[in-house]
Biopython code that builds the backbone (N, CA, C, O; Angstrom):
import numpy as np
from Bio.PDB.StructureBuilder import StructureBuilder

atoms = [
    (1, "MET", "N", (21.551, -15.644, -16.856)),
    (1, "MET", "CA", (20.527, -16.213, -17.713)),
    (1, "MET", "C", (19.257, -15.384, -17.576)),
    (1, "MET", "O", (18.861, -15.024, -16.468)),
    (2, "THR", "N", (18.639, -15.092, -18.668)),
    (2, "THR", "CA", (17.427, -14.275, -18.645)),
    (2, "THR", "C", (16.227, -15.107, -19.066)),
    (2, "THR", "O", (16.353, -16.042, -19.857)),
    (3, "ASP", "N", (15.077, -14.765, -18.536)),
    (3, "ASP", "CA", (13.855, -15.481, -18.887)),
    (3, "ASP", "C", (13.046, -14.725, -19.932)),
    (3, "ASP", "O", (11.947, -15.148, -20.290)),
    (4, "GLY", "N", (13.581, -13.610, -20.426)),
    (4, "GLY", "CA", (12.883, -12.829, -21.430)),
    (4, "GLY", "C", (11.795, -11.938, -20.874)),
    (4, "GLY", "O", (11.090, -11.277, -21.637)),
    (5, "LEU", "N", (11.643, -11.903, -19.565)),
    (5, "LEU", "CA", (10.616, -11.080, -18.937)),
    (5, "LEU", "C", (11.286, -9.842, -18.363)),
    (5, "LEU", "O", (11.686, -9.823, -17.199)),
    (6, "GLU", "N", (11.403, -8.822, -19.179)),
    (6, "GLU", "CA", (12.097, -7.603, -18.782)),
    (6, "GLU", "C", (11.251, -6.801, -17.802)),
    (6, "GLU", "O", (10.060, -6.579, -18.024)),
    (7, "ASN", "N", (11.879, -6.376, -16.725)),
    (7, "ASN", "CA", (11.201, -5.534, -15.750)),
    (7, "ASN", "C", (12.246, -4.779, -14.959)),
    (7, "ASN", "O", (13.442, -5.053, -15.051)),
    (8, "SER", "N", (11.773, -3.823, -14.180)),
    (8, "SER", "CA", (12.683, -3.080, -13.316)),
    (8, "SER", "C", (11.932, -2.606, -12.085)),
    (8, "SER", "O", (10.710, -2.454, -12.083)),
    (9, "VAL", "N", (12.712, -2.380, -11.042)),
    (9, "VAL", "CA", (12.202, -1.795, -9.810)),
    (9, "VAL", "C", (13.188, -0.698, -9.459)),
    (9, "VAL", "O", (14.371, -0.962, -9.247)),
    (10, "SER", "N", (12.698, 0.537, -9.396)),
    (10, "SER", "CA", (13.588, 1.663, -9.113)),
    (10, "SER", "C", (12.962, 2.566, -8.062)),
    (10, "SER", "O", (11.761, 2.508, -7.797)),
    (11, "VAL", "N", (13.809, 3.401, -7.470)),
    (11, "VAL", "CA", (13.344, 4.341, -6.458)),
    (11, "VAL", "C", (13.588, 5.752, -6.957)),
    (11, "VAL", "O", (14.678, 6.077, -7.429)),
    (12, "ALA", "N", (12.562, 6.588, -6.849)),
    (12, "ALA", "CA", (12.668, 8.011, -7.149)),
    (12, "ALA", "C", (11.964, 8.744, -6.014)),
    (12, "ALA", "O", (10.764, 8.574, -5.801)),
    (13, "ASP", "N", (12.719, 9.555, -5.292)),
    (13, "ASP", "CA", (12.199, 10.239, -4.106)),
    (13, "ASP", "C", (11.661, 9.192, -3.131)),
    (13, "ASP", "O", (12.397, 8.287, -2.737)),
    (14, "ASP", "N", (10.409, 9.298, -2.741)),
    (14, "ASP", "CA", (9.794, 8.334, -1.823)),
    (14, "ASP", "C", (8.863, 7.398, -2.575)),
    (14, "ASP", "O", (7.809, 7.014, -2.067)),
    (15, "GLN", "N", (9.257, 7.033, -3.788)),
    (15, "GLN", "CA", (8.408, 6.197, -4.624)),
    (15, "GLN", "C", (9.212, 5.024, -5.189)),
    (15, "GLN", "O", (10.298, 5.205, -5.740)),
    (16, "LEU", "N", (8.661, 3.831, -5.042)),
    (16, "LEU", "CA", (9.209, 2.626, -5.645)),
    (16, "LEU", "C", (8.407, 2.391, -6.917)),
    (16, "LEU", "O", (7.188, 2.231, -6.863)),
    (17, "ILE", "N", (9.079, 2.370, -8.050)),
    (17, "ILE", "CA", (8.403, 2.261, -9.342)),
    (17, "ILE", "C", (8.658, 0.870, -9.916)),
    (17, "ILE", "O", (9.803, 0.465, -10.120)),
    (18, "VAL", "N", (7.578, 0.154, -10.168)),
    (18, "VAL", "CA", (7.660, -1.200, -10.706)),
    (18, "VAL", "C", (7.266, -1.142, -12.179)),
    (18, "VAL", "O", (6.261, -0.530, -12.541)),
    (19, "ASP", "N", (8.069, -1.786, -13.021)),
    (19, "ASP", "CA", (7.877, -1.715, -14.468)),
    (19, "ASP", "C", (7.966, -3.115, -15.064)),
    (19, "ASP", "O", (8.878, -3.874, -14.736)),
    (20, "GLY", "N", (7.027, -3.457, -15.936)),
    (20, "GLY", "CA", (7.063, -4.748, -16.618)),
    (20, "GLY", "C", (6.172, -5.784, -15.960)),
    (20, "GLY", "O", (5.361, -5.450, -15.096)),
    (21, "PRO", "N", (6.317, -7.050, -16.363)),
    (21, "PRO", "CA", (5.461, -8.114, -15.833)),
    (21, "PRO", "C", (5.911, -8.601, -14.462)),
    (21, "PRO", "O", (7.092, -8.538, -14.121)),
    (22, "ILE", "N", (4.953, -9.084, -13.685)),
    (22, "ILE", "CA", (5.234, -9.772, -12.416)),
    (22, "ILE", "C", (4.543, -11.127, -12.519)),
    (22, "ILE", "O", (3.342, -11.257, -12.282)),
    (23, "LEU", "N", (5.331, -12.119, -12.876)),
    (23, "LEU", "CA", (4.813, -13.457, -13.137)),
    (23, "LEU", "C", (5.630, -14.495, -12.379)),
    (23, "LEU", "O", (6.721, -14.201, -11.890)),
    (24, "PHE", "N", (5.102, -15.697, -12.286)),
    (24, "PHE", "CA", (5.792, -16.774, -11.585)),
    (24, "PHE", "C", (7.245, -16.899, -12.045)),
    (24, "PHE", "O", (8.136, -17.159, -11.236)),
    (25, "GLU", "N", (7.480, -16.714, -13.346)),
    (25, "GLU", "CA", (8.819, -16.889, -13.906)),
    (25, "GLU", "C", (9.828, -15.851, -13.427)),
    (25, "GLU", "O", (11.030, -16.114, -13.440)),
    (26, "ASN", "N", (9.365, -14.681, -13.006)),
    (26, "ASN", "CA", (10.315, -13.627, -12.618)),
    (26, "ASN", "C", (10.018, -13.001, -11.258)),
    (26, "ASN", "O", (10.692, -12.046, -10.870)),
    (27, "VAL", "N", (9.046, -13.502, -10.537)),
    (27, "VAL", "CA", (8.615, -12.847, -9.297)),
    (27, "VAL", "C", (9.721, -12.796, -8.250)),
    (27, "VAL", "O", (9.813, -11.817, -7.509)),
    (28, "MET", "N", (10.552, -13.811, -8.168)),
    (28, "MET", "CA", (11.619, -13.789, -7.158)),
    (28, "MET", "C", (12.590, -12.639, -7.424)),
    (28, "MET", "O", (13.027, -11.966, -6.490)),
    (29, "ARG", "N", (12.921, -12.418, -8.673)),
    (29, "ARG", "CA", (13.819, -11.319, -9.029)),
    (29, "ARG", "C", (13.181, -9.966, -8.703)),
    (29, "ARG", "O", (13.831, -9.090, -8.133)),
    (30, "VAL", "N", (11.912, -9.803, -9.065)),
    (30, "VAL", "CA", (11.212, -8.544, -8.789)),
    (30, "VAL", "C", (11.078, -8.342, -7.282)),
    (30, "VAL", "O", (11.292, -7.239, -6.779)),
    (31, "MET", "N", (10.723, -9.406, -6.566)),
    (31, "MET", "CA", (10.547, -9.303, -5.118)),
    (31, "MET", "C", (11.849, -8.879, -4.443)),
    (31, "MET", "O", (11.845, -7.971, -3.612)),
    (32, "GLN", "N", (12.958, -9.523, -4.790)),
    (32, "GLN", "CA", (14.243, -9.175, -4.180)),
    (32, "GLN", "C", (14.665, -7.754, -4.528)),
    (32, "GLN", "O", (15.223, -7.048, -3.687)),
    (33, "ALA", "N", (14.404, -7.330, -5.760)),
    (33, "ALA", "CA", (14.736, -5.959, -6.155)),
    (33, "ALA", "C", (13.964, -4.957, -5.305)),
    (33, "ALA", "O", (14.497, -3.906, -4.949)),
    (34, "GLY", "N", (12.721, -5.271, -4.978)),
    (34, "GLY", "CA", (11.931, -4.397, -4.119)),
    (34, "GLY", "C", (12.387, -4.438, -2.674)),
    (34, "GLY", "O", (12.477, -3.400, -2.017)),
    (35, "VAL", "N", (12.675, -5.638, -2.173)),
    (35, "VAL", "CA", (13.083, -5.800, -0.769)),
    (35, "VAL", "C", (14.304, -4.945, -0.454)),
    (35, "VAL", "O", (14.344, -4.286, 0.585)),
    (36, "VAL", "N", (15.296, -4.949, -1.335)),
    (36, "VAL", "CA", (16.522, -4.189, -1.052)),
    (36, "VAL", "C", (16.313, -2.681, -1.165)),
    (36, "VAL", "O", (17.132, -1.906, -0.671)),
    (37, "ARG", "N", (15.231, -2.260, -1.807)),
    (37, "ARG", "CA", (14.972, -0.829, -1.982)),
    (37, "ARG", "C", (13.969, -0.263, -0.975)),
    (37, "ARG", "O", (13.791, 0.953, -0.897)),
    (38, "ILE", "N", (13.324, -1.120, -0.219)),
    (38, "ILE", "CA", (12.345, -0.652, 0.763)),
    (38, "ILE", "C", (13.077, -0.066, 1.958)),
    (38, "ILE", "O", (13.960, -0.702, 2.535)),
    (39, "GLY", "N", (12.701, 1.150, 2.322)),
    (39, "GLY", "CA", (13.314, 1.809, 3.466)),
    (39, "GLY", "C", (12.740, 3.196, 3.646)),
    (39, "GLY", "O", (11.859, 3.622, 2.899)),
    (40, "GLY", "N", (13.244, 3.892, 4.636)),
    (40, "GLY", "CA", (12.720, 5.216, 4.938)),
    (40, "GLY", "C", (11.458, 5.112, 5.772)),
    (40, "GLY", "O", (11.073, 4.029, 6.214)),
    (41, "ARG", "N", (10.827, 6.245, 5.978)),
    (41, "ARG", "CA", (9.598, 6.269, 6.783)),
    (41, "ARG", "C", (8.374, 5.879, 5.984)),
    (41, "ARG", "O", (7.507, 5.154, 6.470)),
    (42, "ARG", "N", (8.307, 6.365, 4.749)),
    (42, "ARG", "CA", (7.144, 6.097, 3.896)),
    (42, "ARG", "C", (7.615, 5.820, 2.481)),
    (42, "ARG", "O", (8.596, 6.390, 2.005)),
    (43, "LEU", "N", (6.896, 4.935, 1.829)),
    (43, "LEU", "CA", (7.238, 4.603, 0.459)),
    (43, "LEU", "C", (5.959, 4.294, -0.299)),
    (43, "LEU", "O", (5.166, 3.446, 0.111)),
    (44, "GLU", "N", (5.771, 4.986, -1.399)),
    (44, "GLU", "CA", (4.648, 4.722, -2.284)),
    (44, "GLU", "C", (5.143, 3.764, -3.364)),
    (44, "GLU", "O", (6.159, 4.024, -4.010)),
    (45, "VAL", "N", (4.435, 2.669, -3.559)),
    (45, "VAL", "CA", (4.804, 1.688, -4.577)),
    (45, "VAL", "C", (3.854, 1.870, -5.755)),
    (45, "VAL", "O", (2.649, 1.646, -5.634)),
    (46, "ASP", "N", (4.409, 2.278, -6.894)),
    (46, "ASP", "CA", (3.616, 2.632, -8.073)),
    (46, "ASP", "C", (3.662, 1.510, -9.111)),
    (46, "ASP", "O", (4.735, 1.113, -9.566)),
    (47, "PHE", "N", (2.488, 1.010, -9.475)),
    (47, "PHE", "CA", (2.358, -0.087, -10.430)),
    (47, "PHE", "C", (1.857, 0.385, -11.798)),
    (47, "PHE", "O", (1.384, -0.429, -12.591)),
    (48, "THR", "N", (1.953, 1.673, -12.081)),
    (48, "THR", "CA", (1.453, 2.221, -13.342)),
    (48, "THR", "C", (2.001, 1.479, -14.554)),
    (48, "THR", "O", (1.275, 1.246, -15.520)),
    (49, "HIS", "N", (3.271, 1.108, -14.511)),
    (49, "HIS", "CA", (3.932, 0.523, -15.680)),
    (49, "HIS", "C", (4.022, -1.001, -15.636)),
    (49, "HIS", "O", (4.775, -1.604, -16.400)),
    (50, "VAL", "N", (3.257, -1.619, -14.744)),
    (50, "VAL", "CA", (3.217, -3.083, -14.706)),
    (50, "VAL", "C", (2.345, -3.557, -15.867)),
    (50, "VAL", "O", (1.220, -3.091, -16.047)),
    (51, "THR", "N", (2.880, -4.484, -16.645)),
    (51, "THR", "CA", (2.209, -4.902, -17.874)),
    (51, "THR", "C", (1.380, -6.171, -17.741)),
    (51, "THR", "O", (0.436, -6.379, -18.503)),
    (52, "GLU", "N", (1.727, -7.026, -16.775)),
    (52, "GLU", "CA", (1.041, -8.311, -16.635)),
    (52, "GLU", "C", (1.326, -8.856, -15.238)),
    (52, "GLU", "O", (2.420, -8.668, -14.706)),
    (53, "VAL", "N", (0.341, -9.533, -14.644)),
    (53, "VAL", "CA", (0.547, -10.154, -13.330)),
    (53, "VAL", "C", (-0.128, -11.516, -13.290)),
    (53, "VAL", "O", (-1.027, -11.813, -14.078)),
    (54, "ASP", "N", (0.331, -12.336, -12.351)),
    (54, "ASP", "CA", (-0.388, -13.556, -12.003)),
    (54, "ASP", "C", (-0.443, -13.624, -10.476)),
    (54, "ASP", "O", (-0.059, -12.669, -9.800)),
    (55, "SER", "N", (-0.910, -14.726, -9.939)),
    (55, "SER", "CA", (-1.128, -14.808, -8.495)),
    (55, "SER", "C", (0.154, -14.661, -7.683)),
    (55, "SER", "O", (0.090, -14.330, -6.499)),
    (56, "SER", "N", (1.301, -14.897, -8.282)),
    (56, "SER", "CA", (2.559, -14.742, -7.546)),
    (56, "SER", "C", (2.784, -13.294, -7.112)),
    (56, "SER", "O", (3.500, -13.047, -6.142)),
    (57, "ALA", "N", (2.189, -12.344, -7.811)),
    (57, "ALA", "CA", (2.328, -10.928, -7.447)),
    (57, "ALA", "C", (1.720, -10.647, -6.073)),
    (57, "ALA", "O", (2.209, -9.779, -5.350)),
    (58, "VAL", "N", (0.671, -11.362, -5.707)),
    (58, "VAL", "CA", (0.048, -11.169, -4.394)),
    (58, "VAL", "C", (1.020, -11.584, -3.291)),
    (58, "VAL", "O", (1.155, -10.881, -2.289)),
    (59, "SER", "N", (1.687, -12.702, -3.466)),
    (59, "SER", "CA", (2.695, -13.137, -2.489)),
    (59, "SER", "C", (3.816, -12.118, -2.378)),
    (59, "SER", "O", (4.302, -11.841, -1.281)),
    (60, "MET", "N", (4.227, -11.562, -3.505)),
    (60, "MET", "CA", (5.271, -10.546, -3.505)),
    (60, "MET", "C", (4.845, -9.328, -2.691)),
    (60, "MET", "O", (5.638, -8.791, -1.916)),
    (61, "LEU", "N", (3.608, -8.892, -2.860)),
    (61, "LEU", "CA", (3.113, -7.737, -2.109)),
    (61, "LEU", "C", (3.133, -8.006, -0.609)),
    (61, "LEU", "O", (3.503, -7.134, 0.177)),
    (62, "LEU", "N", (2.739, -9.203, -0.218)),
    (62, "LEU", "CA", (2.750, -9.550, 1.206)),
    (62, "LEU", "C", (4.177, -9.564, 1.754)),
    (62, "LEU", "O", (4.409, -9.137, 2.885)),
    (63, "GLU", "N", (5.119, -10.046, 0.973)),
    (63, "GLU", "CA", (6.518, -10.043, 1.408)),
    (63, "GLU", "C", (7.043, -8.614, 1.516)),
    (63, "GLU", "O", (7.755, -8.291, 2.467)),
    (64, "TRP", "N", (6.704, -7.761, 0.560)),
    (64, "TRP", "CA", (7.122, -6.359, 0.638)),
    (64, "TRP", "C", (6.528, -5.696, 1.876)),
    (64, "TRP", "O", (7.197, -4.895, 2.529)),
    (65, "LEU", "N", (5.282, -6.021, 2.202)),
    (65, "LEU", "CA", (4.652, -5.459, 3.393)),
    (65, "LEU", "C", (5.384, -5.919, 4.655)),
    (65, "LEU", "O", (5.653, -5.107, 5.540)),
    (66, "ARG", "N", (5.706, -7.205, 4.748)),
    (66, "ARG", "CA", (6.458, -7.720, 5.899)),
    (66, "ARG", "C", (7.815, -7.029, 6.017)),
    (66, "ARG", "O", (8.235, -6.657, 7.113)),
    (67, "THR", "N", (8.489, -6.861, 4.898)),
    (67, "THR", "CA", (9.795, -6.201, 4.896)),
    (67, "THR", "C", (9.671, -4.761, 5.371)),
    (67, "THR", "O", (10.461, -4.303, 6.196)),
    (68, "ALA", "N", (8.680, -4.051, 4.851)),
    (68, "ALA", "CA", (8.475, -2.649, 5.241)),
    (68, "ALA", "C", (8.185, -2.544, 6.734)),
    (68, "ALA", "O", (8.739, -1.680, 7.414)),
    (69, "GLN", "N", (7.329, -3.409, 7.243)),
    (69, "GLN", "CA", (7.009, -3.377, 8.671)),
    (69, "GLN", "C", (8.250, -3.634, 9.512)),
    (69, "GLN", "O", (8.445, -2.984, 10.539)),
    (70, "ALA", "N", (9.086, -4.569, 9.094)),
    (70, "ALA", "CA", (10.314, -4.877, 9.833)),
    (70, "ALA", "C", (11.286, -3.700, 9.825)),
    (70, "ALA", "O", (12.061, -3.527, 10.766)),
    (71, "LYS", "N", (11.247, -2.889, 8.762)),
    (71, "LYS", "CA", (12.147, -1.738, 8.641)),
    (71, "LYS", "C", (11.508, -0.443, 9.145)),
    (71, "LYS", "O", (12.125, 0.620, 9.077)),
    (72, "GLY", "N", (10.278, -0.527, 9.649)),
    (72, "GLY", "CA", (9.590, 0.664, 10.135)),
    (72, "GLY", "C", (9.171, 1.609, 9.027)),
    (72, "GLY", "O", (9.098, 2.821, 9.229)),
    (73, "CYS", "N", (8.897, 1.057, 7.864)),
    (73, "CYS", "CA", (8.515, 1.851, 6.691)),
    (73, "CYS", "C", (7.029, 1.638, 6.403)),
    (73, "CYS", "O", (6.541, 0.508, 6.423)),
    (74, "GLN", "N", (6.319, 2.726, 6.138)),
    (74, "GLN", "CA", (4.899, 2.646, 5.808)),
    (74, "GLN", "C", (4.752, 2.606, 4.289)),
    (74, "GLN", "O", (5.155, 3.544, 3.600)),
    (75, "LEU", "N", (4.176, 1.527, 3.767)),
    (75, "LEU", "CA", (3.954, 1.387, 2.327)),
    (75, "LEU", "C", (2.569, 1.872, 1.948)),
    (75, "LEU", "O", (1.633, 1.823, 2.746)),
    (76, "ARG", "N", (2.457, 2.339, 0.722)),
    (76, "ARG", "CA", (1.159, 2.638, 0.121)),
    (76, "ARG", "C", (1.232, 2.151, -1.317)),
    (76, "ARG", "O", (2.120, 2.561, -2.065)),
    (77, "LEU", "N", (0.314, 1.286, -1.710)),
    (77, "LEU", "CA", (0.295, 0.695, -3.042)),
    (77, "LEU", "C", (-0.643, 1.497, -3.932)),
    (77, "LEU", "O", (-1.821, 1.656, -3.613)),
    (78, "VAL", "N", (-0.124, 2.004, -5.049)),
    (78, "VAL", "CA", (-0.927, 2.857, -5.925)),
    (78, "VAL", "C", (-0.905, 2.346, -7.366)),
    (78, "VAL", "O", (0.033, 1.678, -7.800)),
    (79, "ASN", "N", (-1.956, 2.681, -8.076)),
    (79, "ASN", "CA", (-2.083, 2.388, -9.507)),
    (79, "ASN", "C", (-1.945, 0.900, -9.824)),
    (79, "ASN", "O", (-1.293, 0.519, -10.796)),
    (80, "LEU", "N", (-2.566, 0.068, -8.992)),
    (80, "LEU", "CA", (-2.526, -1.371, -9.243)),
    (80, "LEU", "C", (-3.392, -1.708, -10.447)),
    (80, "LEU", "O", (-4.483, -1.158, -10.597)),
    (81, "PRO", "N", (-2.918, -2.607, -11.309)),
    (81, "PRO", "CA", (-3.759, -3.050, -12.424)),
    (81, "PRO", "C", (-5.021, -3.730, -11.889)),
    (81, "PRO", "O", (-5.004, -4.332, -10.816)),
    (82, "GLU", "N", (-6.082, -3.630, -12.629)),
    (82, "GLU", "CA", (-7.357, -4.194, -12.181)),
    (82, "GLU", "C", (-7.257, -5.699, -11.933)),
    (82, "GLU", "O", (-7.871, -6.213, -10.998)),
    (83, "ASN", "N", (-6.491, -6.409, -12.763)),
    (83, "ASN", "CA", (-6.387, -7.858, -12.545)),
    (83, "ASN", "C", (-5.646, -8.184, -11.250)),
    (83, "ASN", "O", (-5.924, -9.213, -10.633)),
    (84, "LEU", "N", (-4.717, -7.341, -10.826)),
    (84, "LEU", "CA", (-4.056, -7.553, -9.538)),
    (84, "LEU", "C", (-5.024, -7.267, -8.393)),
    (84, "LEU", "O", (-5.030, -7.984, -7.392)),
    (85, "ARG", "N", (-5.833, -6.236, -8.534)),
    (85, "ARG", "CA", (-6.865, -5.948, -7.527)),
    (85, "ARG", "C", (-7.838, -7.129, -7.408)),
    (85, "ARG", "O", (-8.257, -7.488, -6.308)),
    (86, "SER", "N", (-8.186, -7.719, -8.539)),
    (86, "SER", "CA", (-9.092, -8.880, -8.522)),
    (86, "SER", "C", (-8.464, -10.062, -7.793)),
    (86, "SER", "O", (-9.142, -10.756, -7.035)),
    (87, "LEU", "N", (-7.175, -10.293, -8.017)),
    (87, "LEU", "CA", (-6.485, -11.381, -7.318)),
    (87, "LEU", "C", (-6.413, -11.115, -5.819)),
    (87, "LEU", "O", (-6.567, -12.036, -5.016)),
    (88, "ILE", "N", (-6.182, -9.870, -5.442)),
    (88, "ILE", "CA", (-6.131, -9.497, -4.023)),
    (88, "ILE", "C", (-7.477, -9.788, -3.358)),
    (88, "ILE", "O", (-7.526, -10.277, -2.230)),
    (89, "LYS", "N", (-8.569, -9.482, -4.067)),
    (89, "LYS", "CA", (-9.908, -9.794, -3.544)),
    (89, "LYS", "C", (-10.123, -11.302, -3.474)),
    (89, "LYS", "O", (-10.627, -11.816, -2.475)),
    (90, "LEU", "N", (-9.741, -12.008, -4.536)),
    (90, "LEU", "CA", (-9.925, -13.456, -4.600)),
    (90, "LEU", "C", (-9.242, -14.158, -3.432)),
    (90, "LEU", "O", (-9.802, -15.087, -2.849)),
    (91, "TYR", "N", (-8.035, -13.716, -3.090)),
    (91, "TYR", "CA", (-7.290, -14.333, -1.992)),
    (91, "TYR", "C", (-7.619, -13.712, -0.643)),
    (91, "TYR", "O", (-6.999, -14.050, 0.365)),
    (92, "ASP", "N", (-8.585, -12.811, -0.619)),
    (92, "ASP", "CA", (-9.116, -12.223, 0.613)),
    (92, "ASP", "C", (-8.030, -11.574, 1.478)),
    (92, "ASP", "O", (-7.975, -11.780, 2.690)),
    (93, "VAL", "N", (-7.162, -10.778, 0.821)),
    (93, "VAL", "CA", (-6.109, -10.071, 1.556)),
    (93, "VAL", "C", (-6.243, -8.552, 1.413)),
    (93, "VAL", "O", (-5.297, -7.814, 1.687)),
    (94, "VAL", "N", (-7.410, -8.095, 0.989)),
    (94, "VAL", "CA", (-7.643, -6.654, 0.822)),
    (94, "VAL", "C", (-7.331, -5.899, 2.104)),
    (94, "VAL", "O", (-6.689, -4.850, 2.072)),
    (95, "ASP", "N", (-7.785, -6.433, 3.232)),
    (95, "ASP", "CA", (-7.594, -5.739, 4.509)),
    (95, "ASP", "C", (-6.152, -5.775, 5.008)),
    (95, "ASP", "O", (-5.795, -5.016, 5.909)),
    (96, "LEU", "N", (-5.331, -6.630, 4.445)),
    (96, "LEU", "CA", (-3.932, -6.725, 4.866)),
    (96, "LEU", "C", (-3.028, -5.741, 4.134)),
    (96, "LEU", "O", (-1.977, -5.357, 4.645)),
    (97, "LEU", "N", (-3.436, -5.340, 2.947)),
    (97, "LEU", "CA", (-2.569, -4.528, 2.095)),
    (97, "LEU", "C", (-2.962, -3.056, 2.115)),
    (97, "LEU", "O", (-4.149, -2.732, 2.123)),
    (98, "PRO", "N", (-1.975, -2.163, 2.122)),
    (98, "PRO", "CA", (-2.243, -0.719, 2.150)),
    (98, "PRO", "C", (-2.548, -0.178, 0.755)),
    (98, "PRO", "O", (-1.716, 0.487, 0.137)),
    (99, "LEU", "N", (-3.746, -0.471, 0.275)),
    (99, "LEU", "CA", (-4.151, -0.038, -1.057)),
    (99, "LEU", "C", (-4.531, 1.429, -1.045)),
    (99, "LEU", "O", (-5.112, 1.927, -0.081)),
    (100, "ASP", "N", (-4.198, 2.112, -2.124)),
    (100, "ASP", "CA", (-4.519, 3.524, -2.262)),
    (100, "ASP", "C", (-6.024, 3.691, -2.423)),
    (100, "ASP", "O", (-6.642, 3.042, -3.267)),
    (101, "ASP", "N", (-6.609, 4.562, -1.609)),
    (101, "ASP", "CA", (-8.056, 4.804, -1.653)),
    (101, "ASP", "C", (-8.514, 5.455, -2.949)),
    (101, "ASP", "O", (-9.696, 5.390, -3.285)),
    (102, "ARG", "N", (-7.603, 6.078, -3.680)),
    (102, "ARG", "CA", (-7.988, 6.726, -4.937)),
    (102, "ARG", "C", (-8.344, 5.709, -6.003)),
    (102, "ARG", "O", (-8.975, 6.049, -7.003)),
    (103, "ASN", "N", (-7.940, 4.454, -5.795)),
    (103, "ASN", "CA", (-8.265, 3.375, -6.722)),
    (103, "ASN", "C", (-9.142, 2.371, -5.985)),
    (103, "ASN", "O", (-8.633, 1.353, -5.517)),
    (104, "PRO", "N", (-10.448, 2.626, -5.868)),
    (104, "PRO", "CA", (-11.304, 1.764, -5.054)),
    (104, "PRO", "C", (-11.266, 0.315, -5.517)),
    (104, "PRO", "O", (-11.219, 0.028, -6.713)),
    (105, "SER", "N", (-11.289, -0.599, -4.536)),
    (105, "SER", "CA", (-11.240, -2.024, -4.889)),
    (105, "SER", "C", (-12.596, -2.658, -4.898)),
    (105, "SER", "O", (-12.719, -3.851, -5.177)),
]
sb = StructureBuilder()
sb.init_structure("model")
sb.init_model(0)
sb.init_chain("A")
sb.init_seg("    ")
for serial, (resi, resn, name, xyz) in enumerate(atoms, 1):
    if name == "N":
        sb.init_residue(resn, " ", resi, " ")
    sb.init_atom(name, np.array(xyz, "f"), 0.0, 1.0, " ", f" {name:<3s}", serial, name[0])
structure = sb.get_structure()
């Protein structure tokens, strides 16, 4: 059964590429797709193609961080949409997440 919220999570080299919306309706699917792909020493998570987010995306990021730490993988979050950065600030988790310095928060 589909919810009509098309998205994908793929790995290319040392980069996890997230595409499409991350919303309450599909966050569990996106989160699990990321969890199974997290590994290696370092992984850059690219949000360039994310089209829409809500507060559930912040929980997903924290879960991905926990998963990476458990697997000994260093994450770096890049190209986050501005509204996701705003939610990260609102929930006061800026210091917990490995945000890319090239995109100041």
